MIDRENLUM-138531 format. One record per atom (N, C-alpha, C, O, CB): residue in three letters; x, z, y. Coordinates in pm, whole numbers, padded with zeros to 5 digits, always signed. Atoms other than C-alpha are relative to their C-alpha. Glycine has a CB too. Example, Ala and Ser with C-alpha at 12.3 -4.5 7.8 and 13.67 -1.06 7.14 Angstrom:
BEGIN
ALA+00089+00000-00119/ALA+01230+00780-00450/ALA+00090+00000+00120/ALA+00194+00066+00118/ALA-00099+00125+00003/SER-00082-00006-00119/SER+01367+00714-00106/SER-00077+00073+00109/SER-00026+00090+00220/SER+00041-00142+00046/
***
This chain:
BEGIN
UNK-00095-00003-00110/UNK+08978+09214+07383/UNK+00104+00107-00029/UNK+00070+00220-00062/UNK-00073+00027+00136/UNK-00104-00099+00029/UNK+09313+09385+07337/UNK+00022+00094+00120/UNK-00031+00070+00228/UNK+00133-00070-00038/UNK-00019-00104-00102/UNK+09432+09687+07537/UNK+00063-00055+00127/UNK+00023-00017+00237/UNK+00086+00111-00054/UNK-00069+00051-00118/UNK+09662+09492+07769/UNK-00096-00077+00090/UNK-00094-00060+00211/UNK+00117-00089-00041/UNK+00098+00074-00079/UNK+09384+09256+07879/UNK-00102+00095+00062/UNK-00145+00074+00175/UNK-00071-00105-00087/UNK+00097-00096-00051/UNK+09146+09550+07917/UNK+00056+00074+00121/UNK-00014+00091+00221/UNK-00040+00099-00111/UNK-00061-00070-00113/UNK+09388+09739+08142/UNK+00014-00092+00120/UNK-00012-00052+00233/UNK+00137+00056-00040/UNK-00017+00096-00109/UNK+09461+09427+08348/UNK-00133-00028+00070/UNK-00140-00031+00192/UNK+00061-00131-00053/UNK+00132+00027-00056/UNK+09090+09351+08396/UNK-00053+00123+00075/UNK-00110+00110+00184/UNK-00099-00040-00111/UNK+00042-00123-00066/UNK+09015+09715+08481/UNK+00074+00017+00132/UNK+00014+00057+00232/UNK+00023+00121-00090/UNK-00080-00011-00122/UNK+09298+09715+08736/UNK-00052-00096+00108/UNK-00059-00059+00225/UNK+00149-00030-00031/UNK+00053+00097-00098/UNK+09157+09402+08902/UNK-00132+00049+00060/UNK-00151+00041+00181/UNK-00020-00137-00067/UNK+00129-00046-00050/UNK+08806+09546+08928/UNK+00016+00125+00086/UNK-00054+00142+00186/UNK-00096+00027-00115/UNK-00025-00120-00080/UNK+08939+09878+09056/UNK+00055-00038+00138/UNK+00025+00030+00236/UNK+00097+00093-00072/UNK-00053+00042-00130/UNK+09127+09693+09331/UNK-00112-00049+00091/UNK-00108-00027+00212/UNK+00106-00110-00018/UNK+00115+00044-00079/UNK+08799+09535+09443/UNK-00079+00121+00049/UNK-00118+00127+00166/UNK-00091-00093-00083/UNK+00074-00122-00038/UNK+08624+09875+09441/UNK+00077+00076+00108/UNK+00017+00129+00201/UNK-00023+00091-00124/UNK-00083-00068-00100/UNK+08916+10026+09636/UNK-00010-00068+00136/UNK-00022-00001+00238/UNK+00146+00003-00046/UNK+00010+00075-00125/UNK+08899+09750+09898/UNK-00134+00027+00068/UNK-00140+00044+00190/UNK+00018-00150-00025/UNK+00133-00029-00056/UNK+08525+09808+09944/UNK-00004+00143+00054/UNK-00063+00168+00159/UNK-00110-00020-00109/UNK-00003-00139-00046/UNK+08587+10183+09973/UNK+00076+00017+00130/UNK+00033+00092+00218/UNK+00061+00087-00106/UNK-00079-00008-00123/UNK+08856+10140+10239/UNK-00076-00063+00116/UNK-00076-00010+00227/UNK+00137-00068-00018/UNK+00078+00066-00104/UNK+08637+09899+10433/UNK-00115+00090+00045/UNK-00140+00105+00165/UNK-00055-00135-00050/UNK+00109-00091-00033/UNK+08343+10139+10416/UNK+00050+00120+00079/UNK-00014+00164+00174/UNK-00071+00048-00127/UNK-00062-00112-00069/UNK+08570+10423+10525/UNK+00032-00038+00145/UNK+00004+00039+00236/UNK+00127+00045-00073/UNK-00033+00045-00135/UNK+08692+10223+10825/UNK-00123-00018+00086/UNK-00123+00020+00203/UNK+00076-00130-00006/UNK+00125+00019-00074/UNK+08340+10129+10929/UNK-00060+00135+00038/UNK-00111+00151+00149/UNK-00100-00082-00082/UNK+00055-00133-00029/UNK+08229+10493+10905/UNK+00078+00069+00112/UNK+00019+00136+00196/UNK+00002+00088-00128/UNK-00082-00062-00106/UNK+08520+10607+11124/UNK-00030-00066+00134/UNK-00045+00003+00235/UNK+00151-00013-00034/UNK+00028+00071-00125/UNK+08452+10337+11384/UNK-00137+00039+00056/UNK-00151+00056+00177/UNK+00006-00152-00022/UNK+00135-00035-00045/UNK+08081+10426+11399/UNK-00015+00149+00031/UNK-00117+00191+00085/UNK-00102-00041-00106/UNK+00006-00144-00027/UNK+08161+10798+11422/UNK-00087+00076-00098/UNK-00130+00187-00068/UNK-00051+00023+00138/UNK+00084-00064+00101/UNK+07963+10882+11108/UNK+00080+00033-00126/UNK+00031+00018-00237/UNK-00120-00090-00036/UNK-00088-00029+00114/UNK+08252+10988+10888/UNK-00043+00129-00068/UNK-00075+00229-00002/UNK+00146+00009+00046/UNK+00026-00120+00081/UNK+08182+11234+10608/UNK+00109+00007-00107/UNK+00173-00093-00138/UNK-00145-00003-00064/UNK-00106-00019+00100/UNK+08416+11378+10346/UNK-00021-00088-00123/UNK+00076-00137-00180/UNK+00007+00148-00042/UNK+00026+00079+00121/UNK+08246+11191+10061/UNK+00035-00147+00022/UNK+00063-00218-00074/UNK-00148+00012-00041/UNK-00037+00140-00027/UNK+08318+10859+10236/UNK+00148-00021-00031/UNK+00187-00126-00080/UNK-00031-00037+00148/UNK-00142+00009+00032/UNK+08689+10929+10202/UNK+00026-00008-00149/UNK+00122-00072-00193/UNK+00074+00119+00058/UNK-00015+00005+00145/UNK+08643+10980+09830/UNK-00032-00137-00058/UNK+00012-00170-00169/UNK-00089+00104-00064/UNK+00030+00135+00047/UNK+08505+10628+09800/UNK+00127-00082-00020/UNK+00131-00170-00106/UNK-00093-00072+00098/UNK-00127+00071+00016/UNK+08860+10502+09843/UNK+00100+00079-00084/UNK+00185+00021-00150/UNK+00059-00029+00137/UNK-00099-00084+00068/UNK+09048+10796+09693/UNK-00013-00004-00152/UNK+00088-00008-00223/UNK-00011+00142+00047/UNK+00021+00000+00145/UNK+08893+10792+09345/UNK+00051-00128-00064/UNK+00124-00121-00163/UNK-00148+00019-00033/UNK-00056+00122+00060/UNK+08964+10423+09273/UNK+00152-00009+00016/UNK+00220-00066-00068/UNK-00065-00122+00062/UNK-00145+00002-00021/UNK+09313+10470+09419/UNK+00072+00078-00109/UNK+00176+00035-00158/UNK+00036+00057+00138/UNK-00060-00080+00107/UNK+09390+10742+09164/UNK-00003-00077-00132/UNK+00094-00075-00207/UNK-00072+00135-00014/UNK+00009+00078+00123/UNK+09267+10521+08881/UNK+00092-00122+00005/UNK+00149-00162-00097/UNK-00146-00045-00024/UNK-00093+00112-00016/UNK+09468+10228+09021/UNK+00144+00044-00028/UNK+00224-00033-00082/UNK-00009-00058+00142/UNK-00134-00052+00027/UNK+09777+10448+09001/UNK+00029-00002-00150/UNK+00134-00048-00193/UNK+00015+00143+00055/UNK-00023-00008+00145/UNK+09735+10503+08627/UNK+00004-00138-00066/UNK+00091-00164-00149/UNK-00108+00085-00065/UNK-00001+00134+00059/UNK+09647+10144+08539/UNK+00121-00078+00048/UNK+00180-00155-00029/UNK-00129-00076+00034/UNK-00117+00069-00054/UNK+09924+10015+08766/UNK+00128+00046-00067/UNK+00216-00036-00096/UNK+00009+00022+00148/UNK-00120-00050+00069/UNK+10184+10241+08606/UNK+00007-00053-00143/UNK+00115-00086-00192/UNK+00000+00153-00001/UNK+00003+00055+00135/UNK+10073+10125+08262/UNK+00047-00146+00001/UNK+00129-00186-00082/UNK-00142+00011-00060/UNK-00037+00141-00008/UNK+10104+09760+08364/UNK+00146-00018+00040/UNK+00211-00114+00000/UNK-00090-00073+00098/UNK-00141+00006-00040/UNK+10443+09829+08525/UNK+00093+00026-00118/UNK+00196-00040-00132/UNK+00027+00100+00111/UNK-00086-00040+00112/UNK+10587+09991+08212/UNK-00013-00096-00119/UNK+00075-00101-00204/UNK-00035+00142-00045/UNK+00030+00087+00114/UNK+10438+09732+07975/UNK+00115-00093-00040/UNK+00148-00098-00158/UNK-00120-00082+00030/UNK-00110+00087+00042/UNK+10726+09478+07985/UNK+00121+00077-00053/UNK+00189+00031-00145/UNK+00044-00086+00117/UNK-00113-00081+00047/UNK+10985+09752+07942/UNK-00028+00056-00139/UNK+00061+00063-00223/UNK+00029+00114+00098/UNK+00038-00052+00132/UNK+10795+09900+07648/UNK+00010-00110-00106/UNK+00045-00082-00220/UNK-00143+00058+00004/UNK-00011+00111+00094/UNK+10786+09556+07486/UNK+00146-00022-00038/UNK+00176-00052-00153/UNK-00061-00129+00060/UNK-00144+00013+00030/UNK+11166+09535+07514/UNK+00047+00111-00092/UNK+00122+00089-00187/UNK+00082+00000+00130/UNK-00040-00114+00082/UNK+11206+09884+07370/UNK-00053-00016-00142/UNK+00016+00019-00238/UNK-00052+00132+00061/UNK+00061+00015+00131/UNK+10974+09802+07083/UNK+00065-00110-00083/UNK+00064-00104-00206/UNK-00146-00029+00016/UNK-00061+00109+00076/UNK+11155+09482+06991/UNK+00140+00034-00047/UNK+00194-00034-00134/UNK+00005-00125+00084/UNK-00132-00042+00044/UNK+11488+09662+06956/UNK+00113-00078+00063/UNK+00229-00062+00022/UNK+00010-00012-00147/UNK-00105+00076-00068/UNK+11677+09425+07186/UNK+00076+00091+00096/UNK+00020+00180+00159/UNK-00061-00120+00077/UNK-00082-00073-00096/UNK+11963+09563+07386/UNK+00078-00101+00081/UNK+00133-00198+00028/UNK+00096+00100-00071/UNK-00076+00089-00087/UNK+12121+09397+07686/UNK+00114+00080+00061/UNK+00097+00197+00097/UNK-00091-00063+00111/UNK-00115-00062-00068/UNK+12462+09476+07826/UNK+00077+00086-00086/UNK+00176+00145-00042/UNK-00042+00076+00115/
***
């Protein structure tokens, strides 16, 4: 598996983990049993999503830079 596919797959799985963390966080707040570590369940995957998302965002631009094409 090449790096681009690996980053894309990791980003997808992190989004699932983030969604579960946010849902768990919401349930904990509603039940009144919120703890600081529950907030980290959503925060840690969010930070990793930032890095994988930025990589995937820059990927098409890096491909243009690498090919040497210039527009305009």
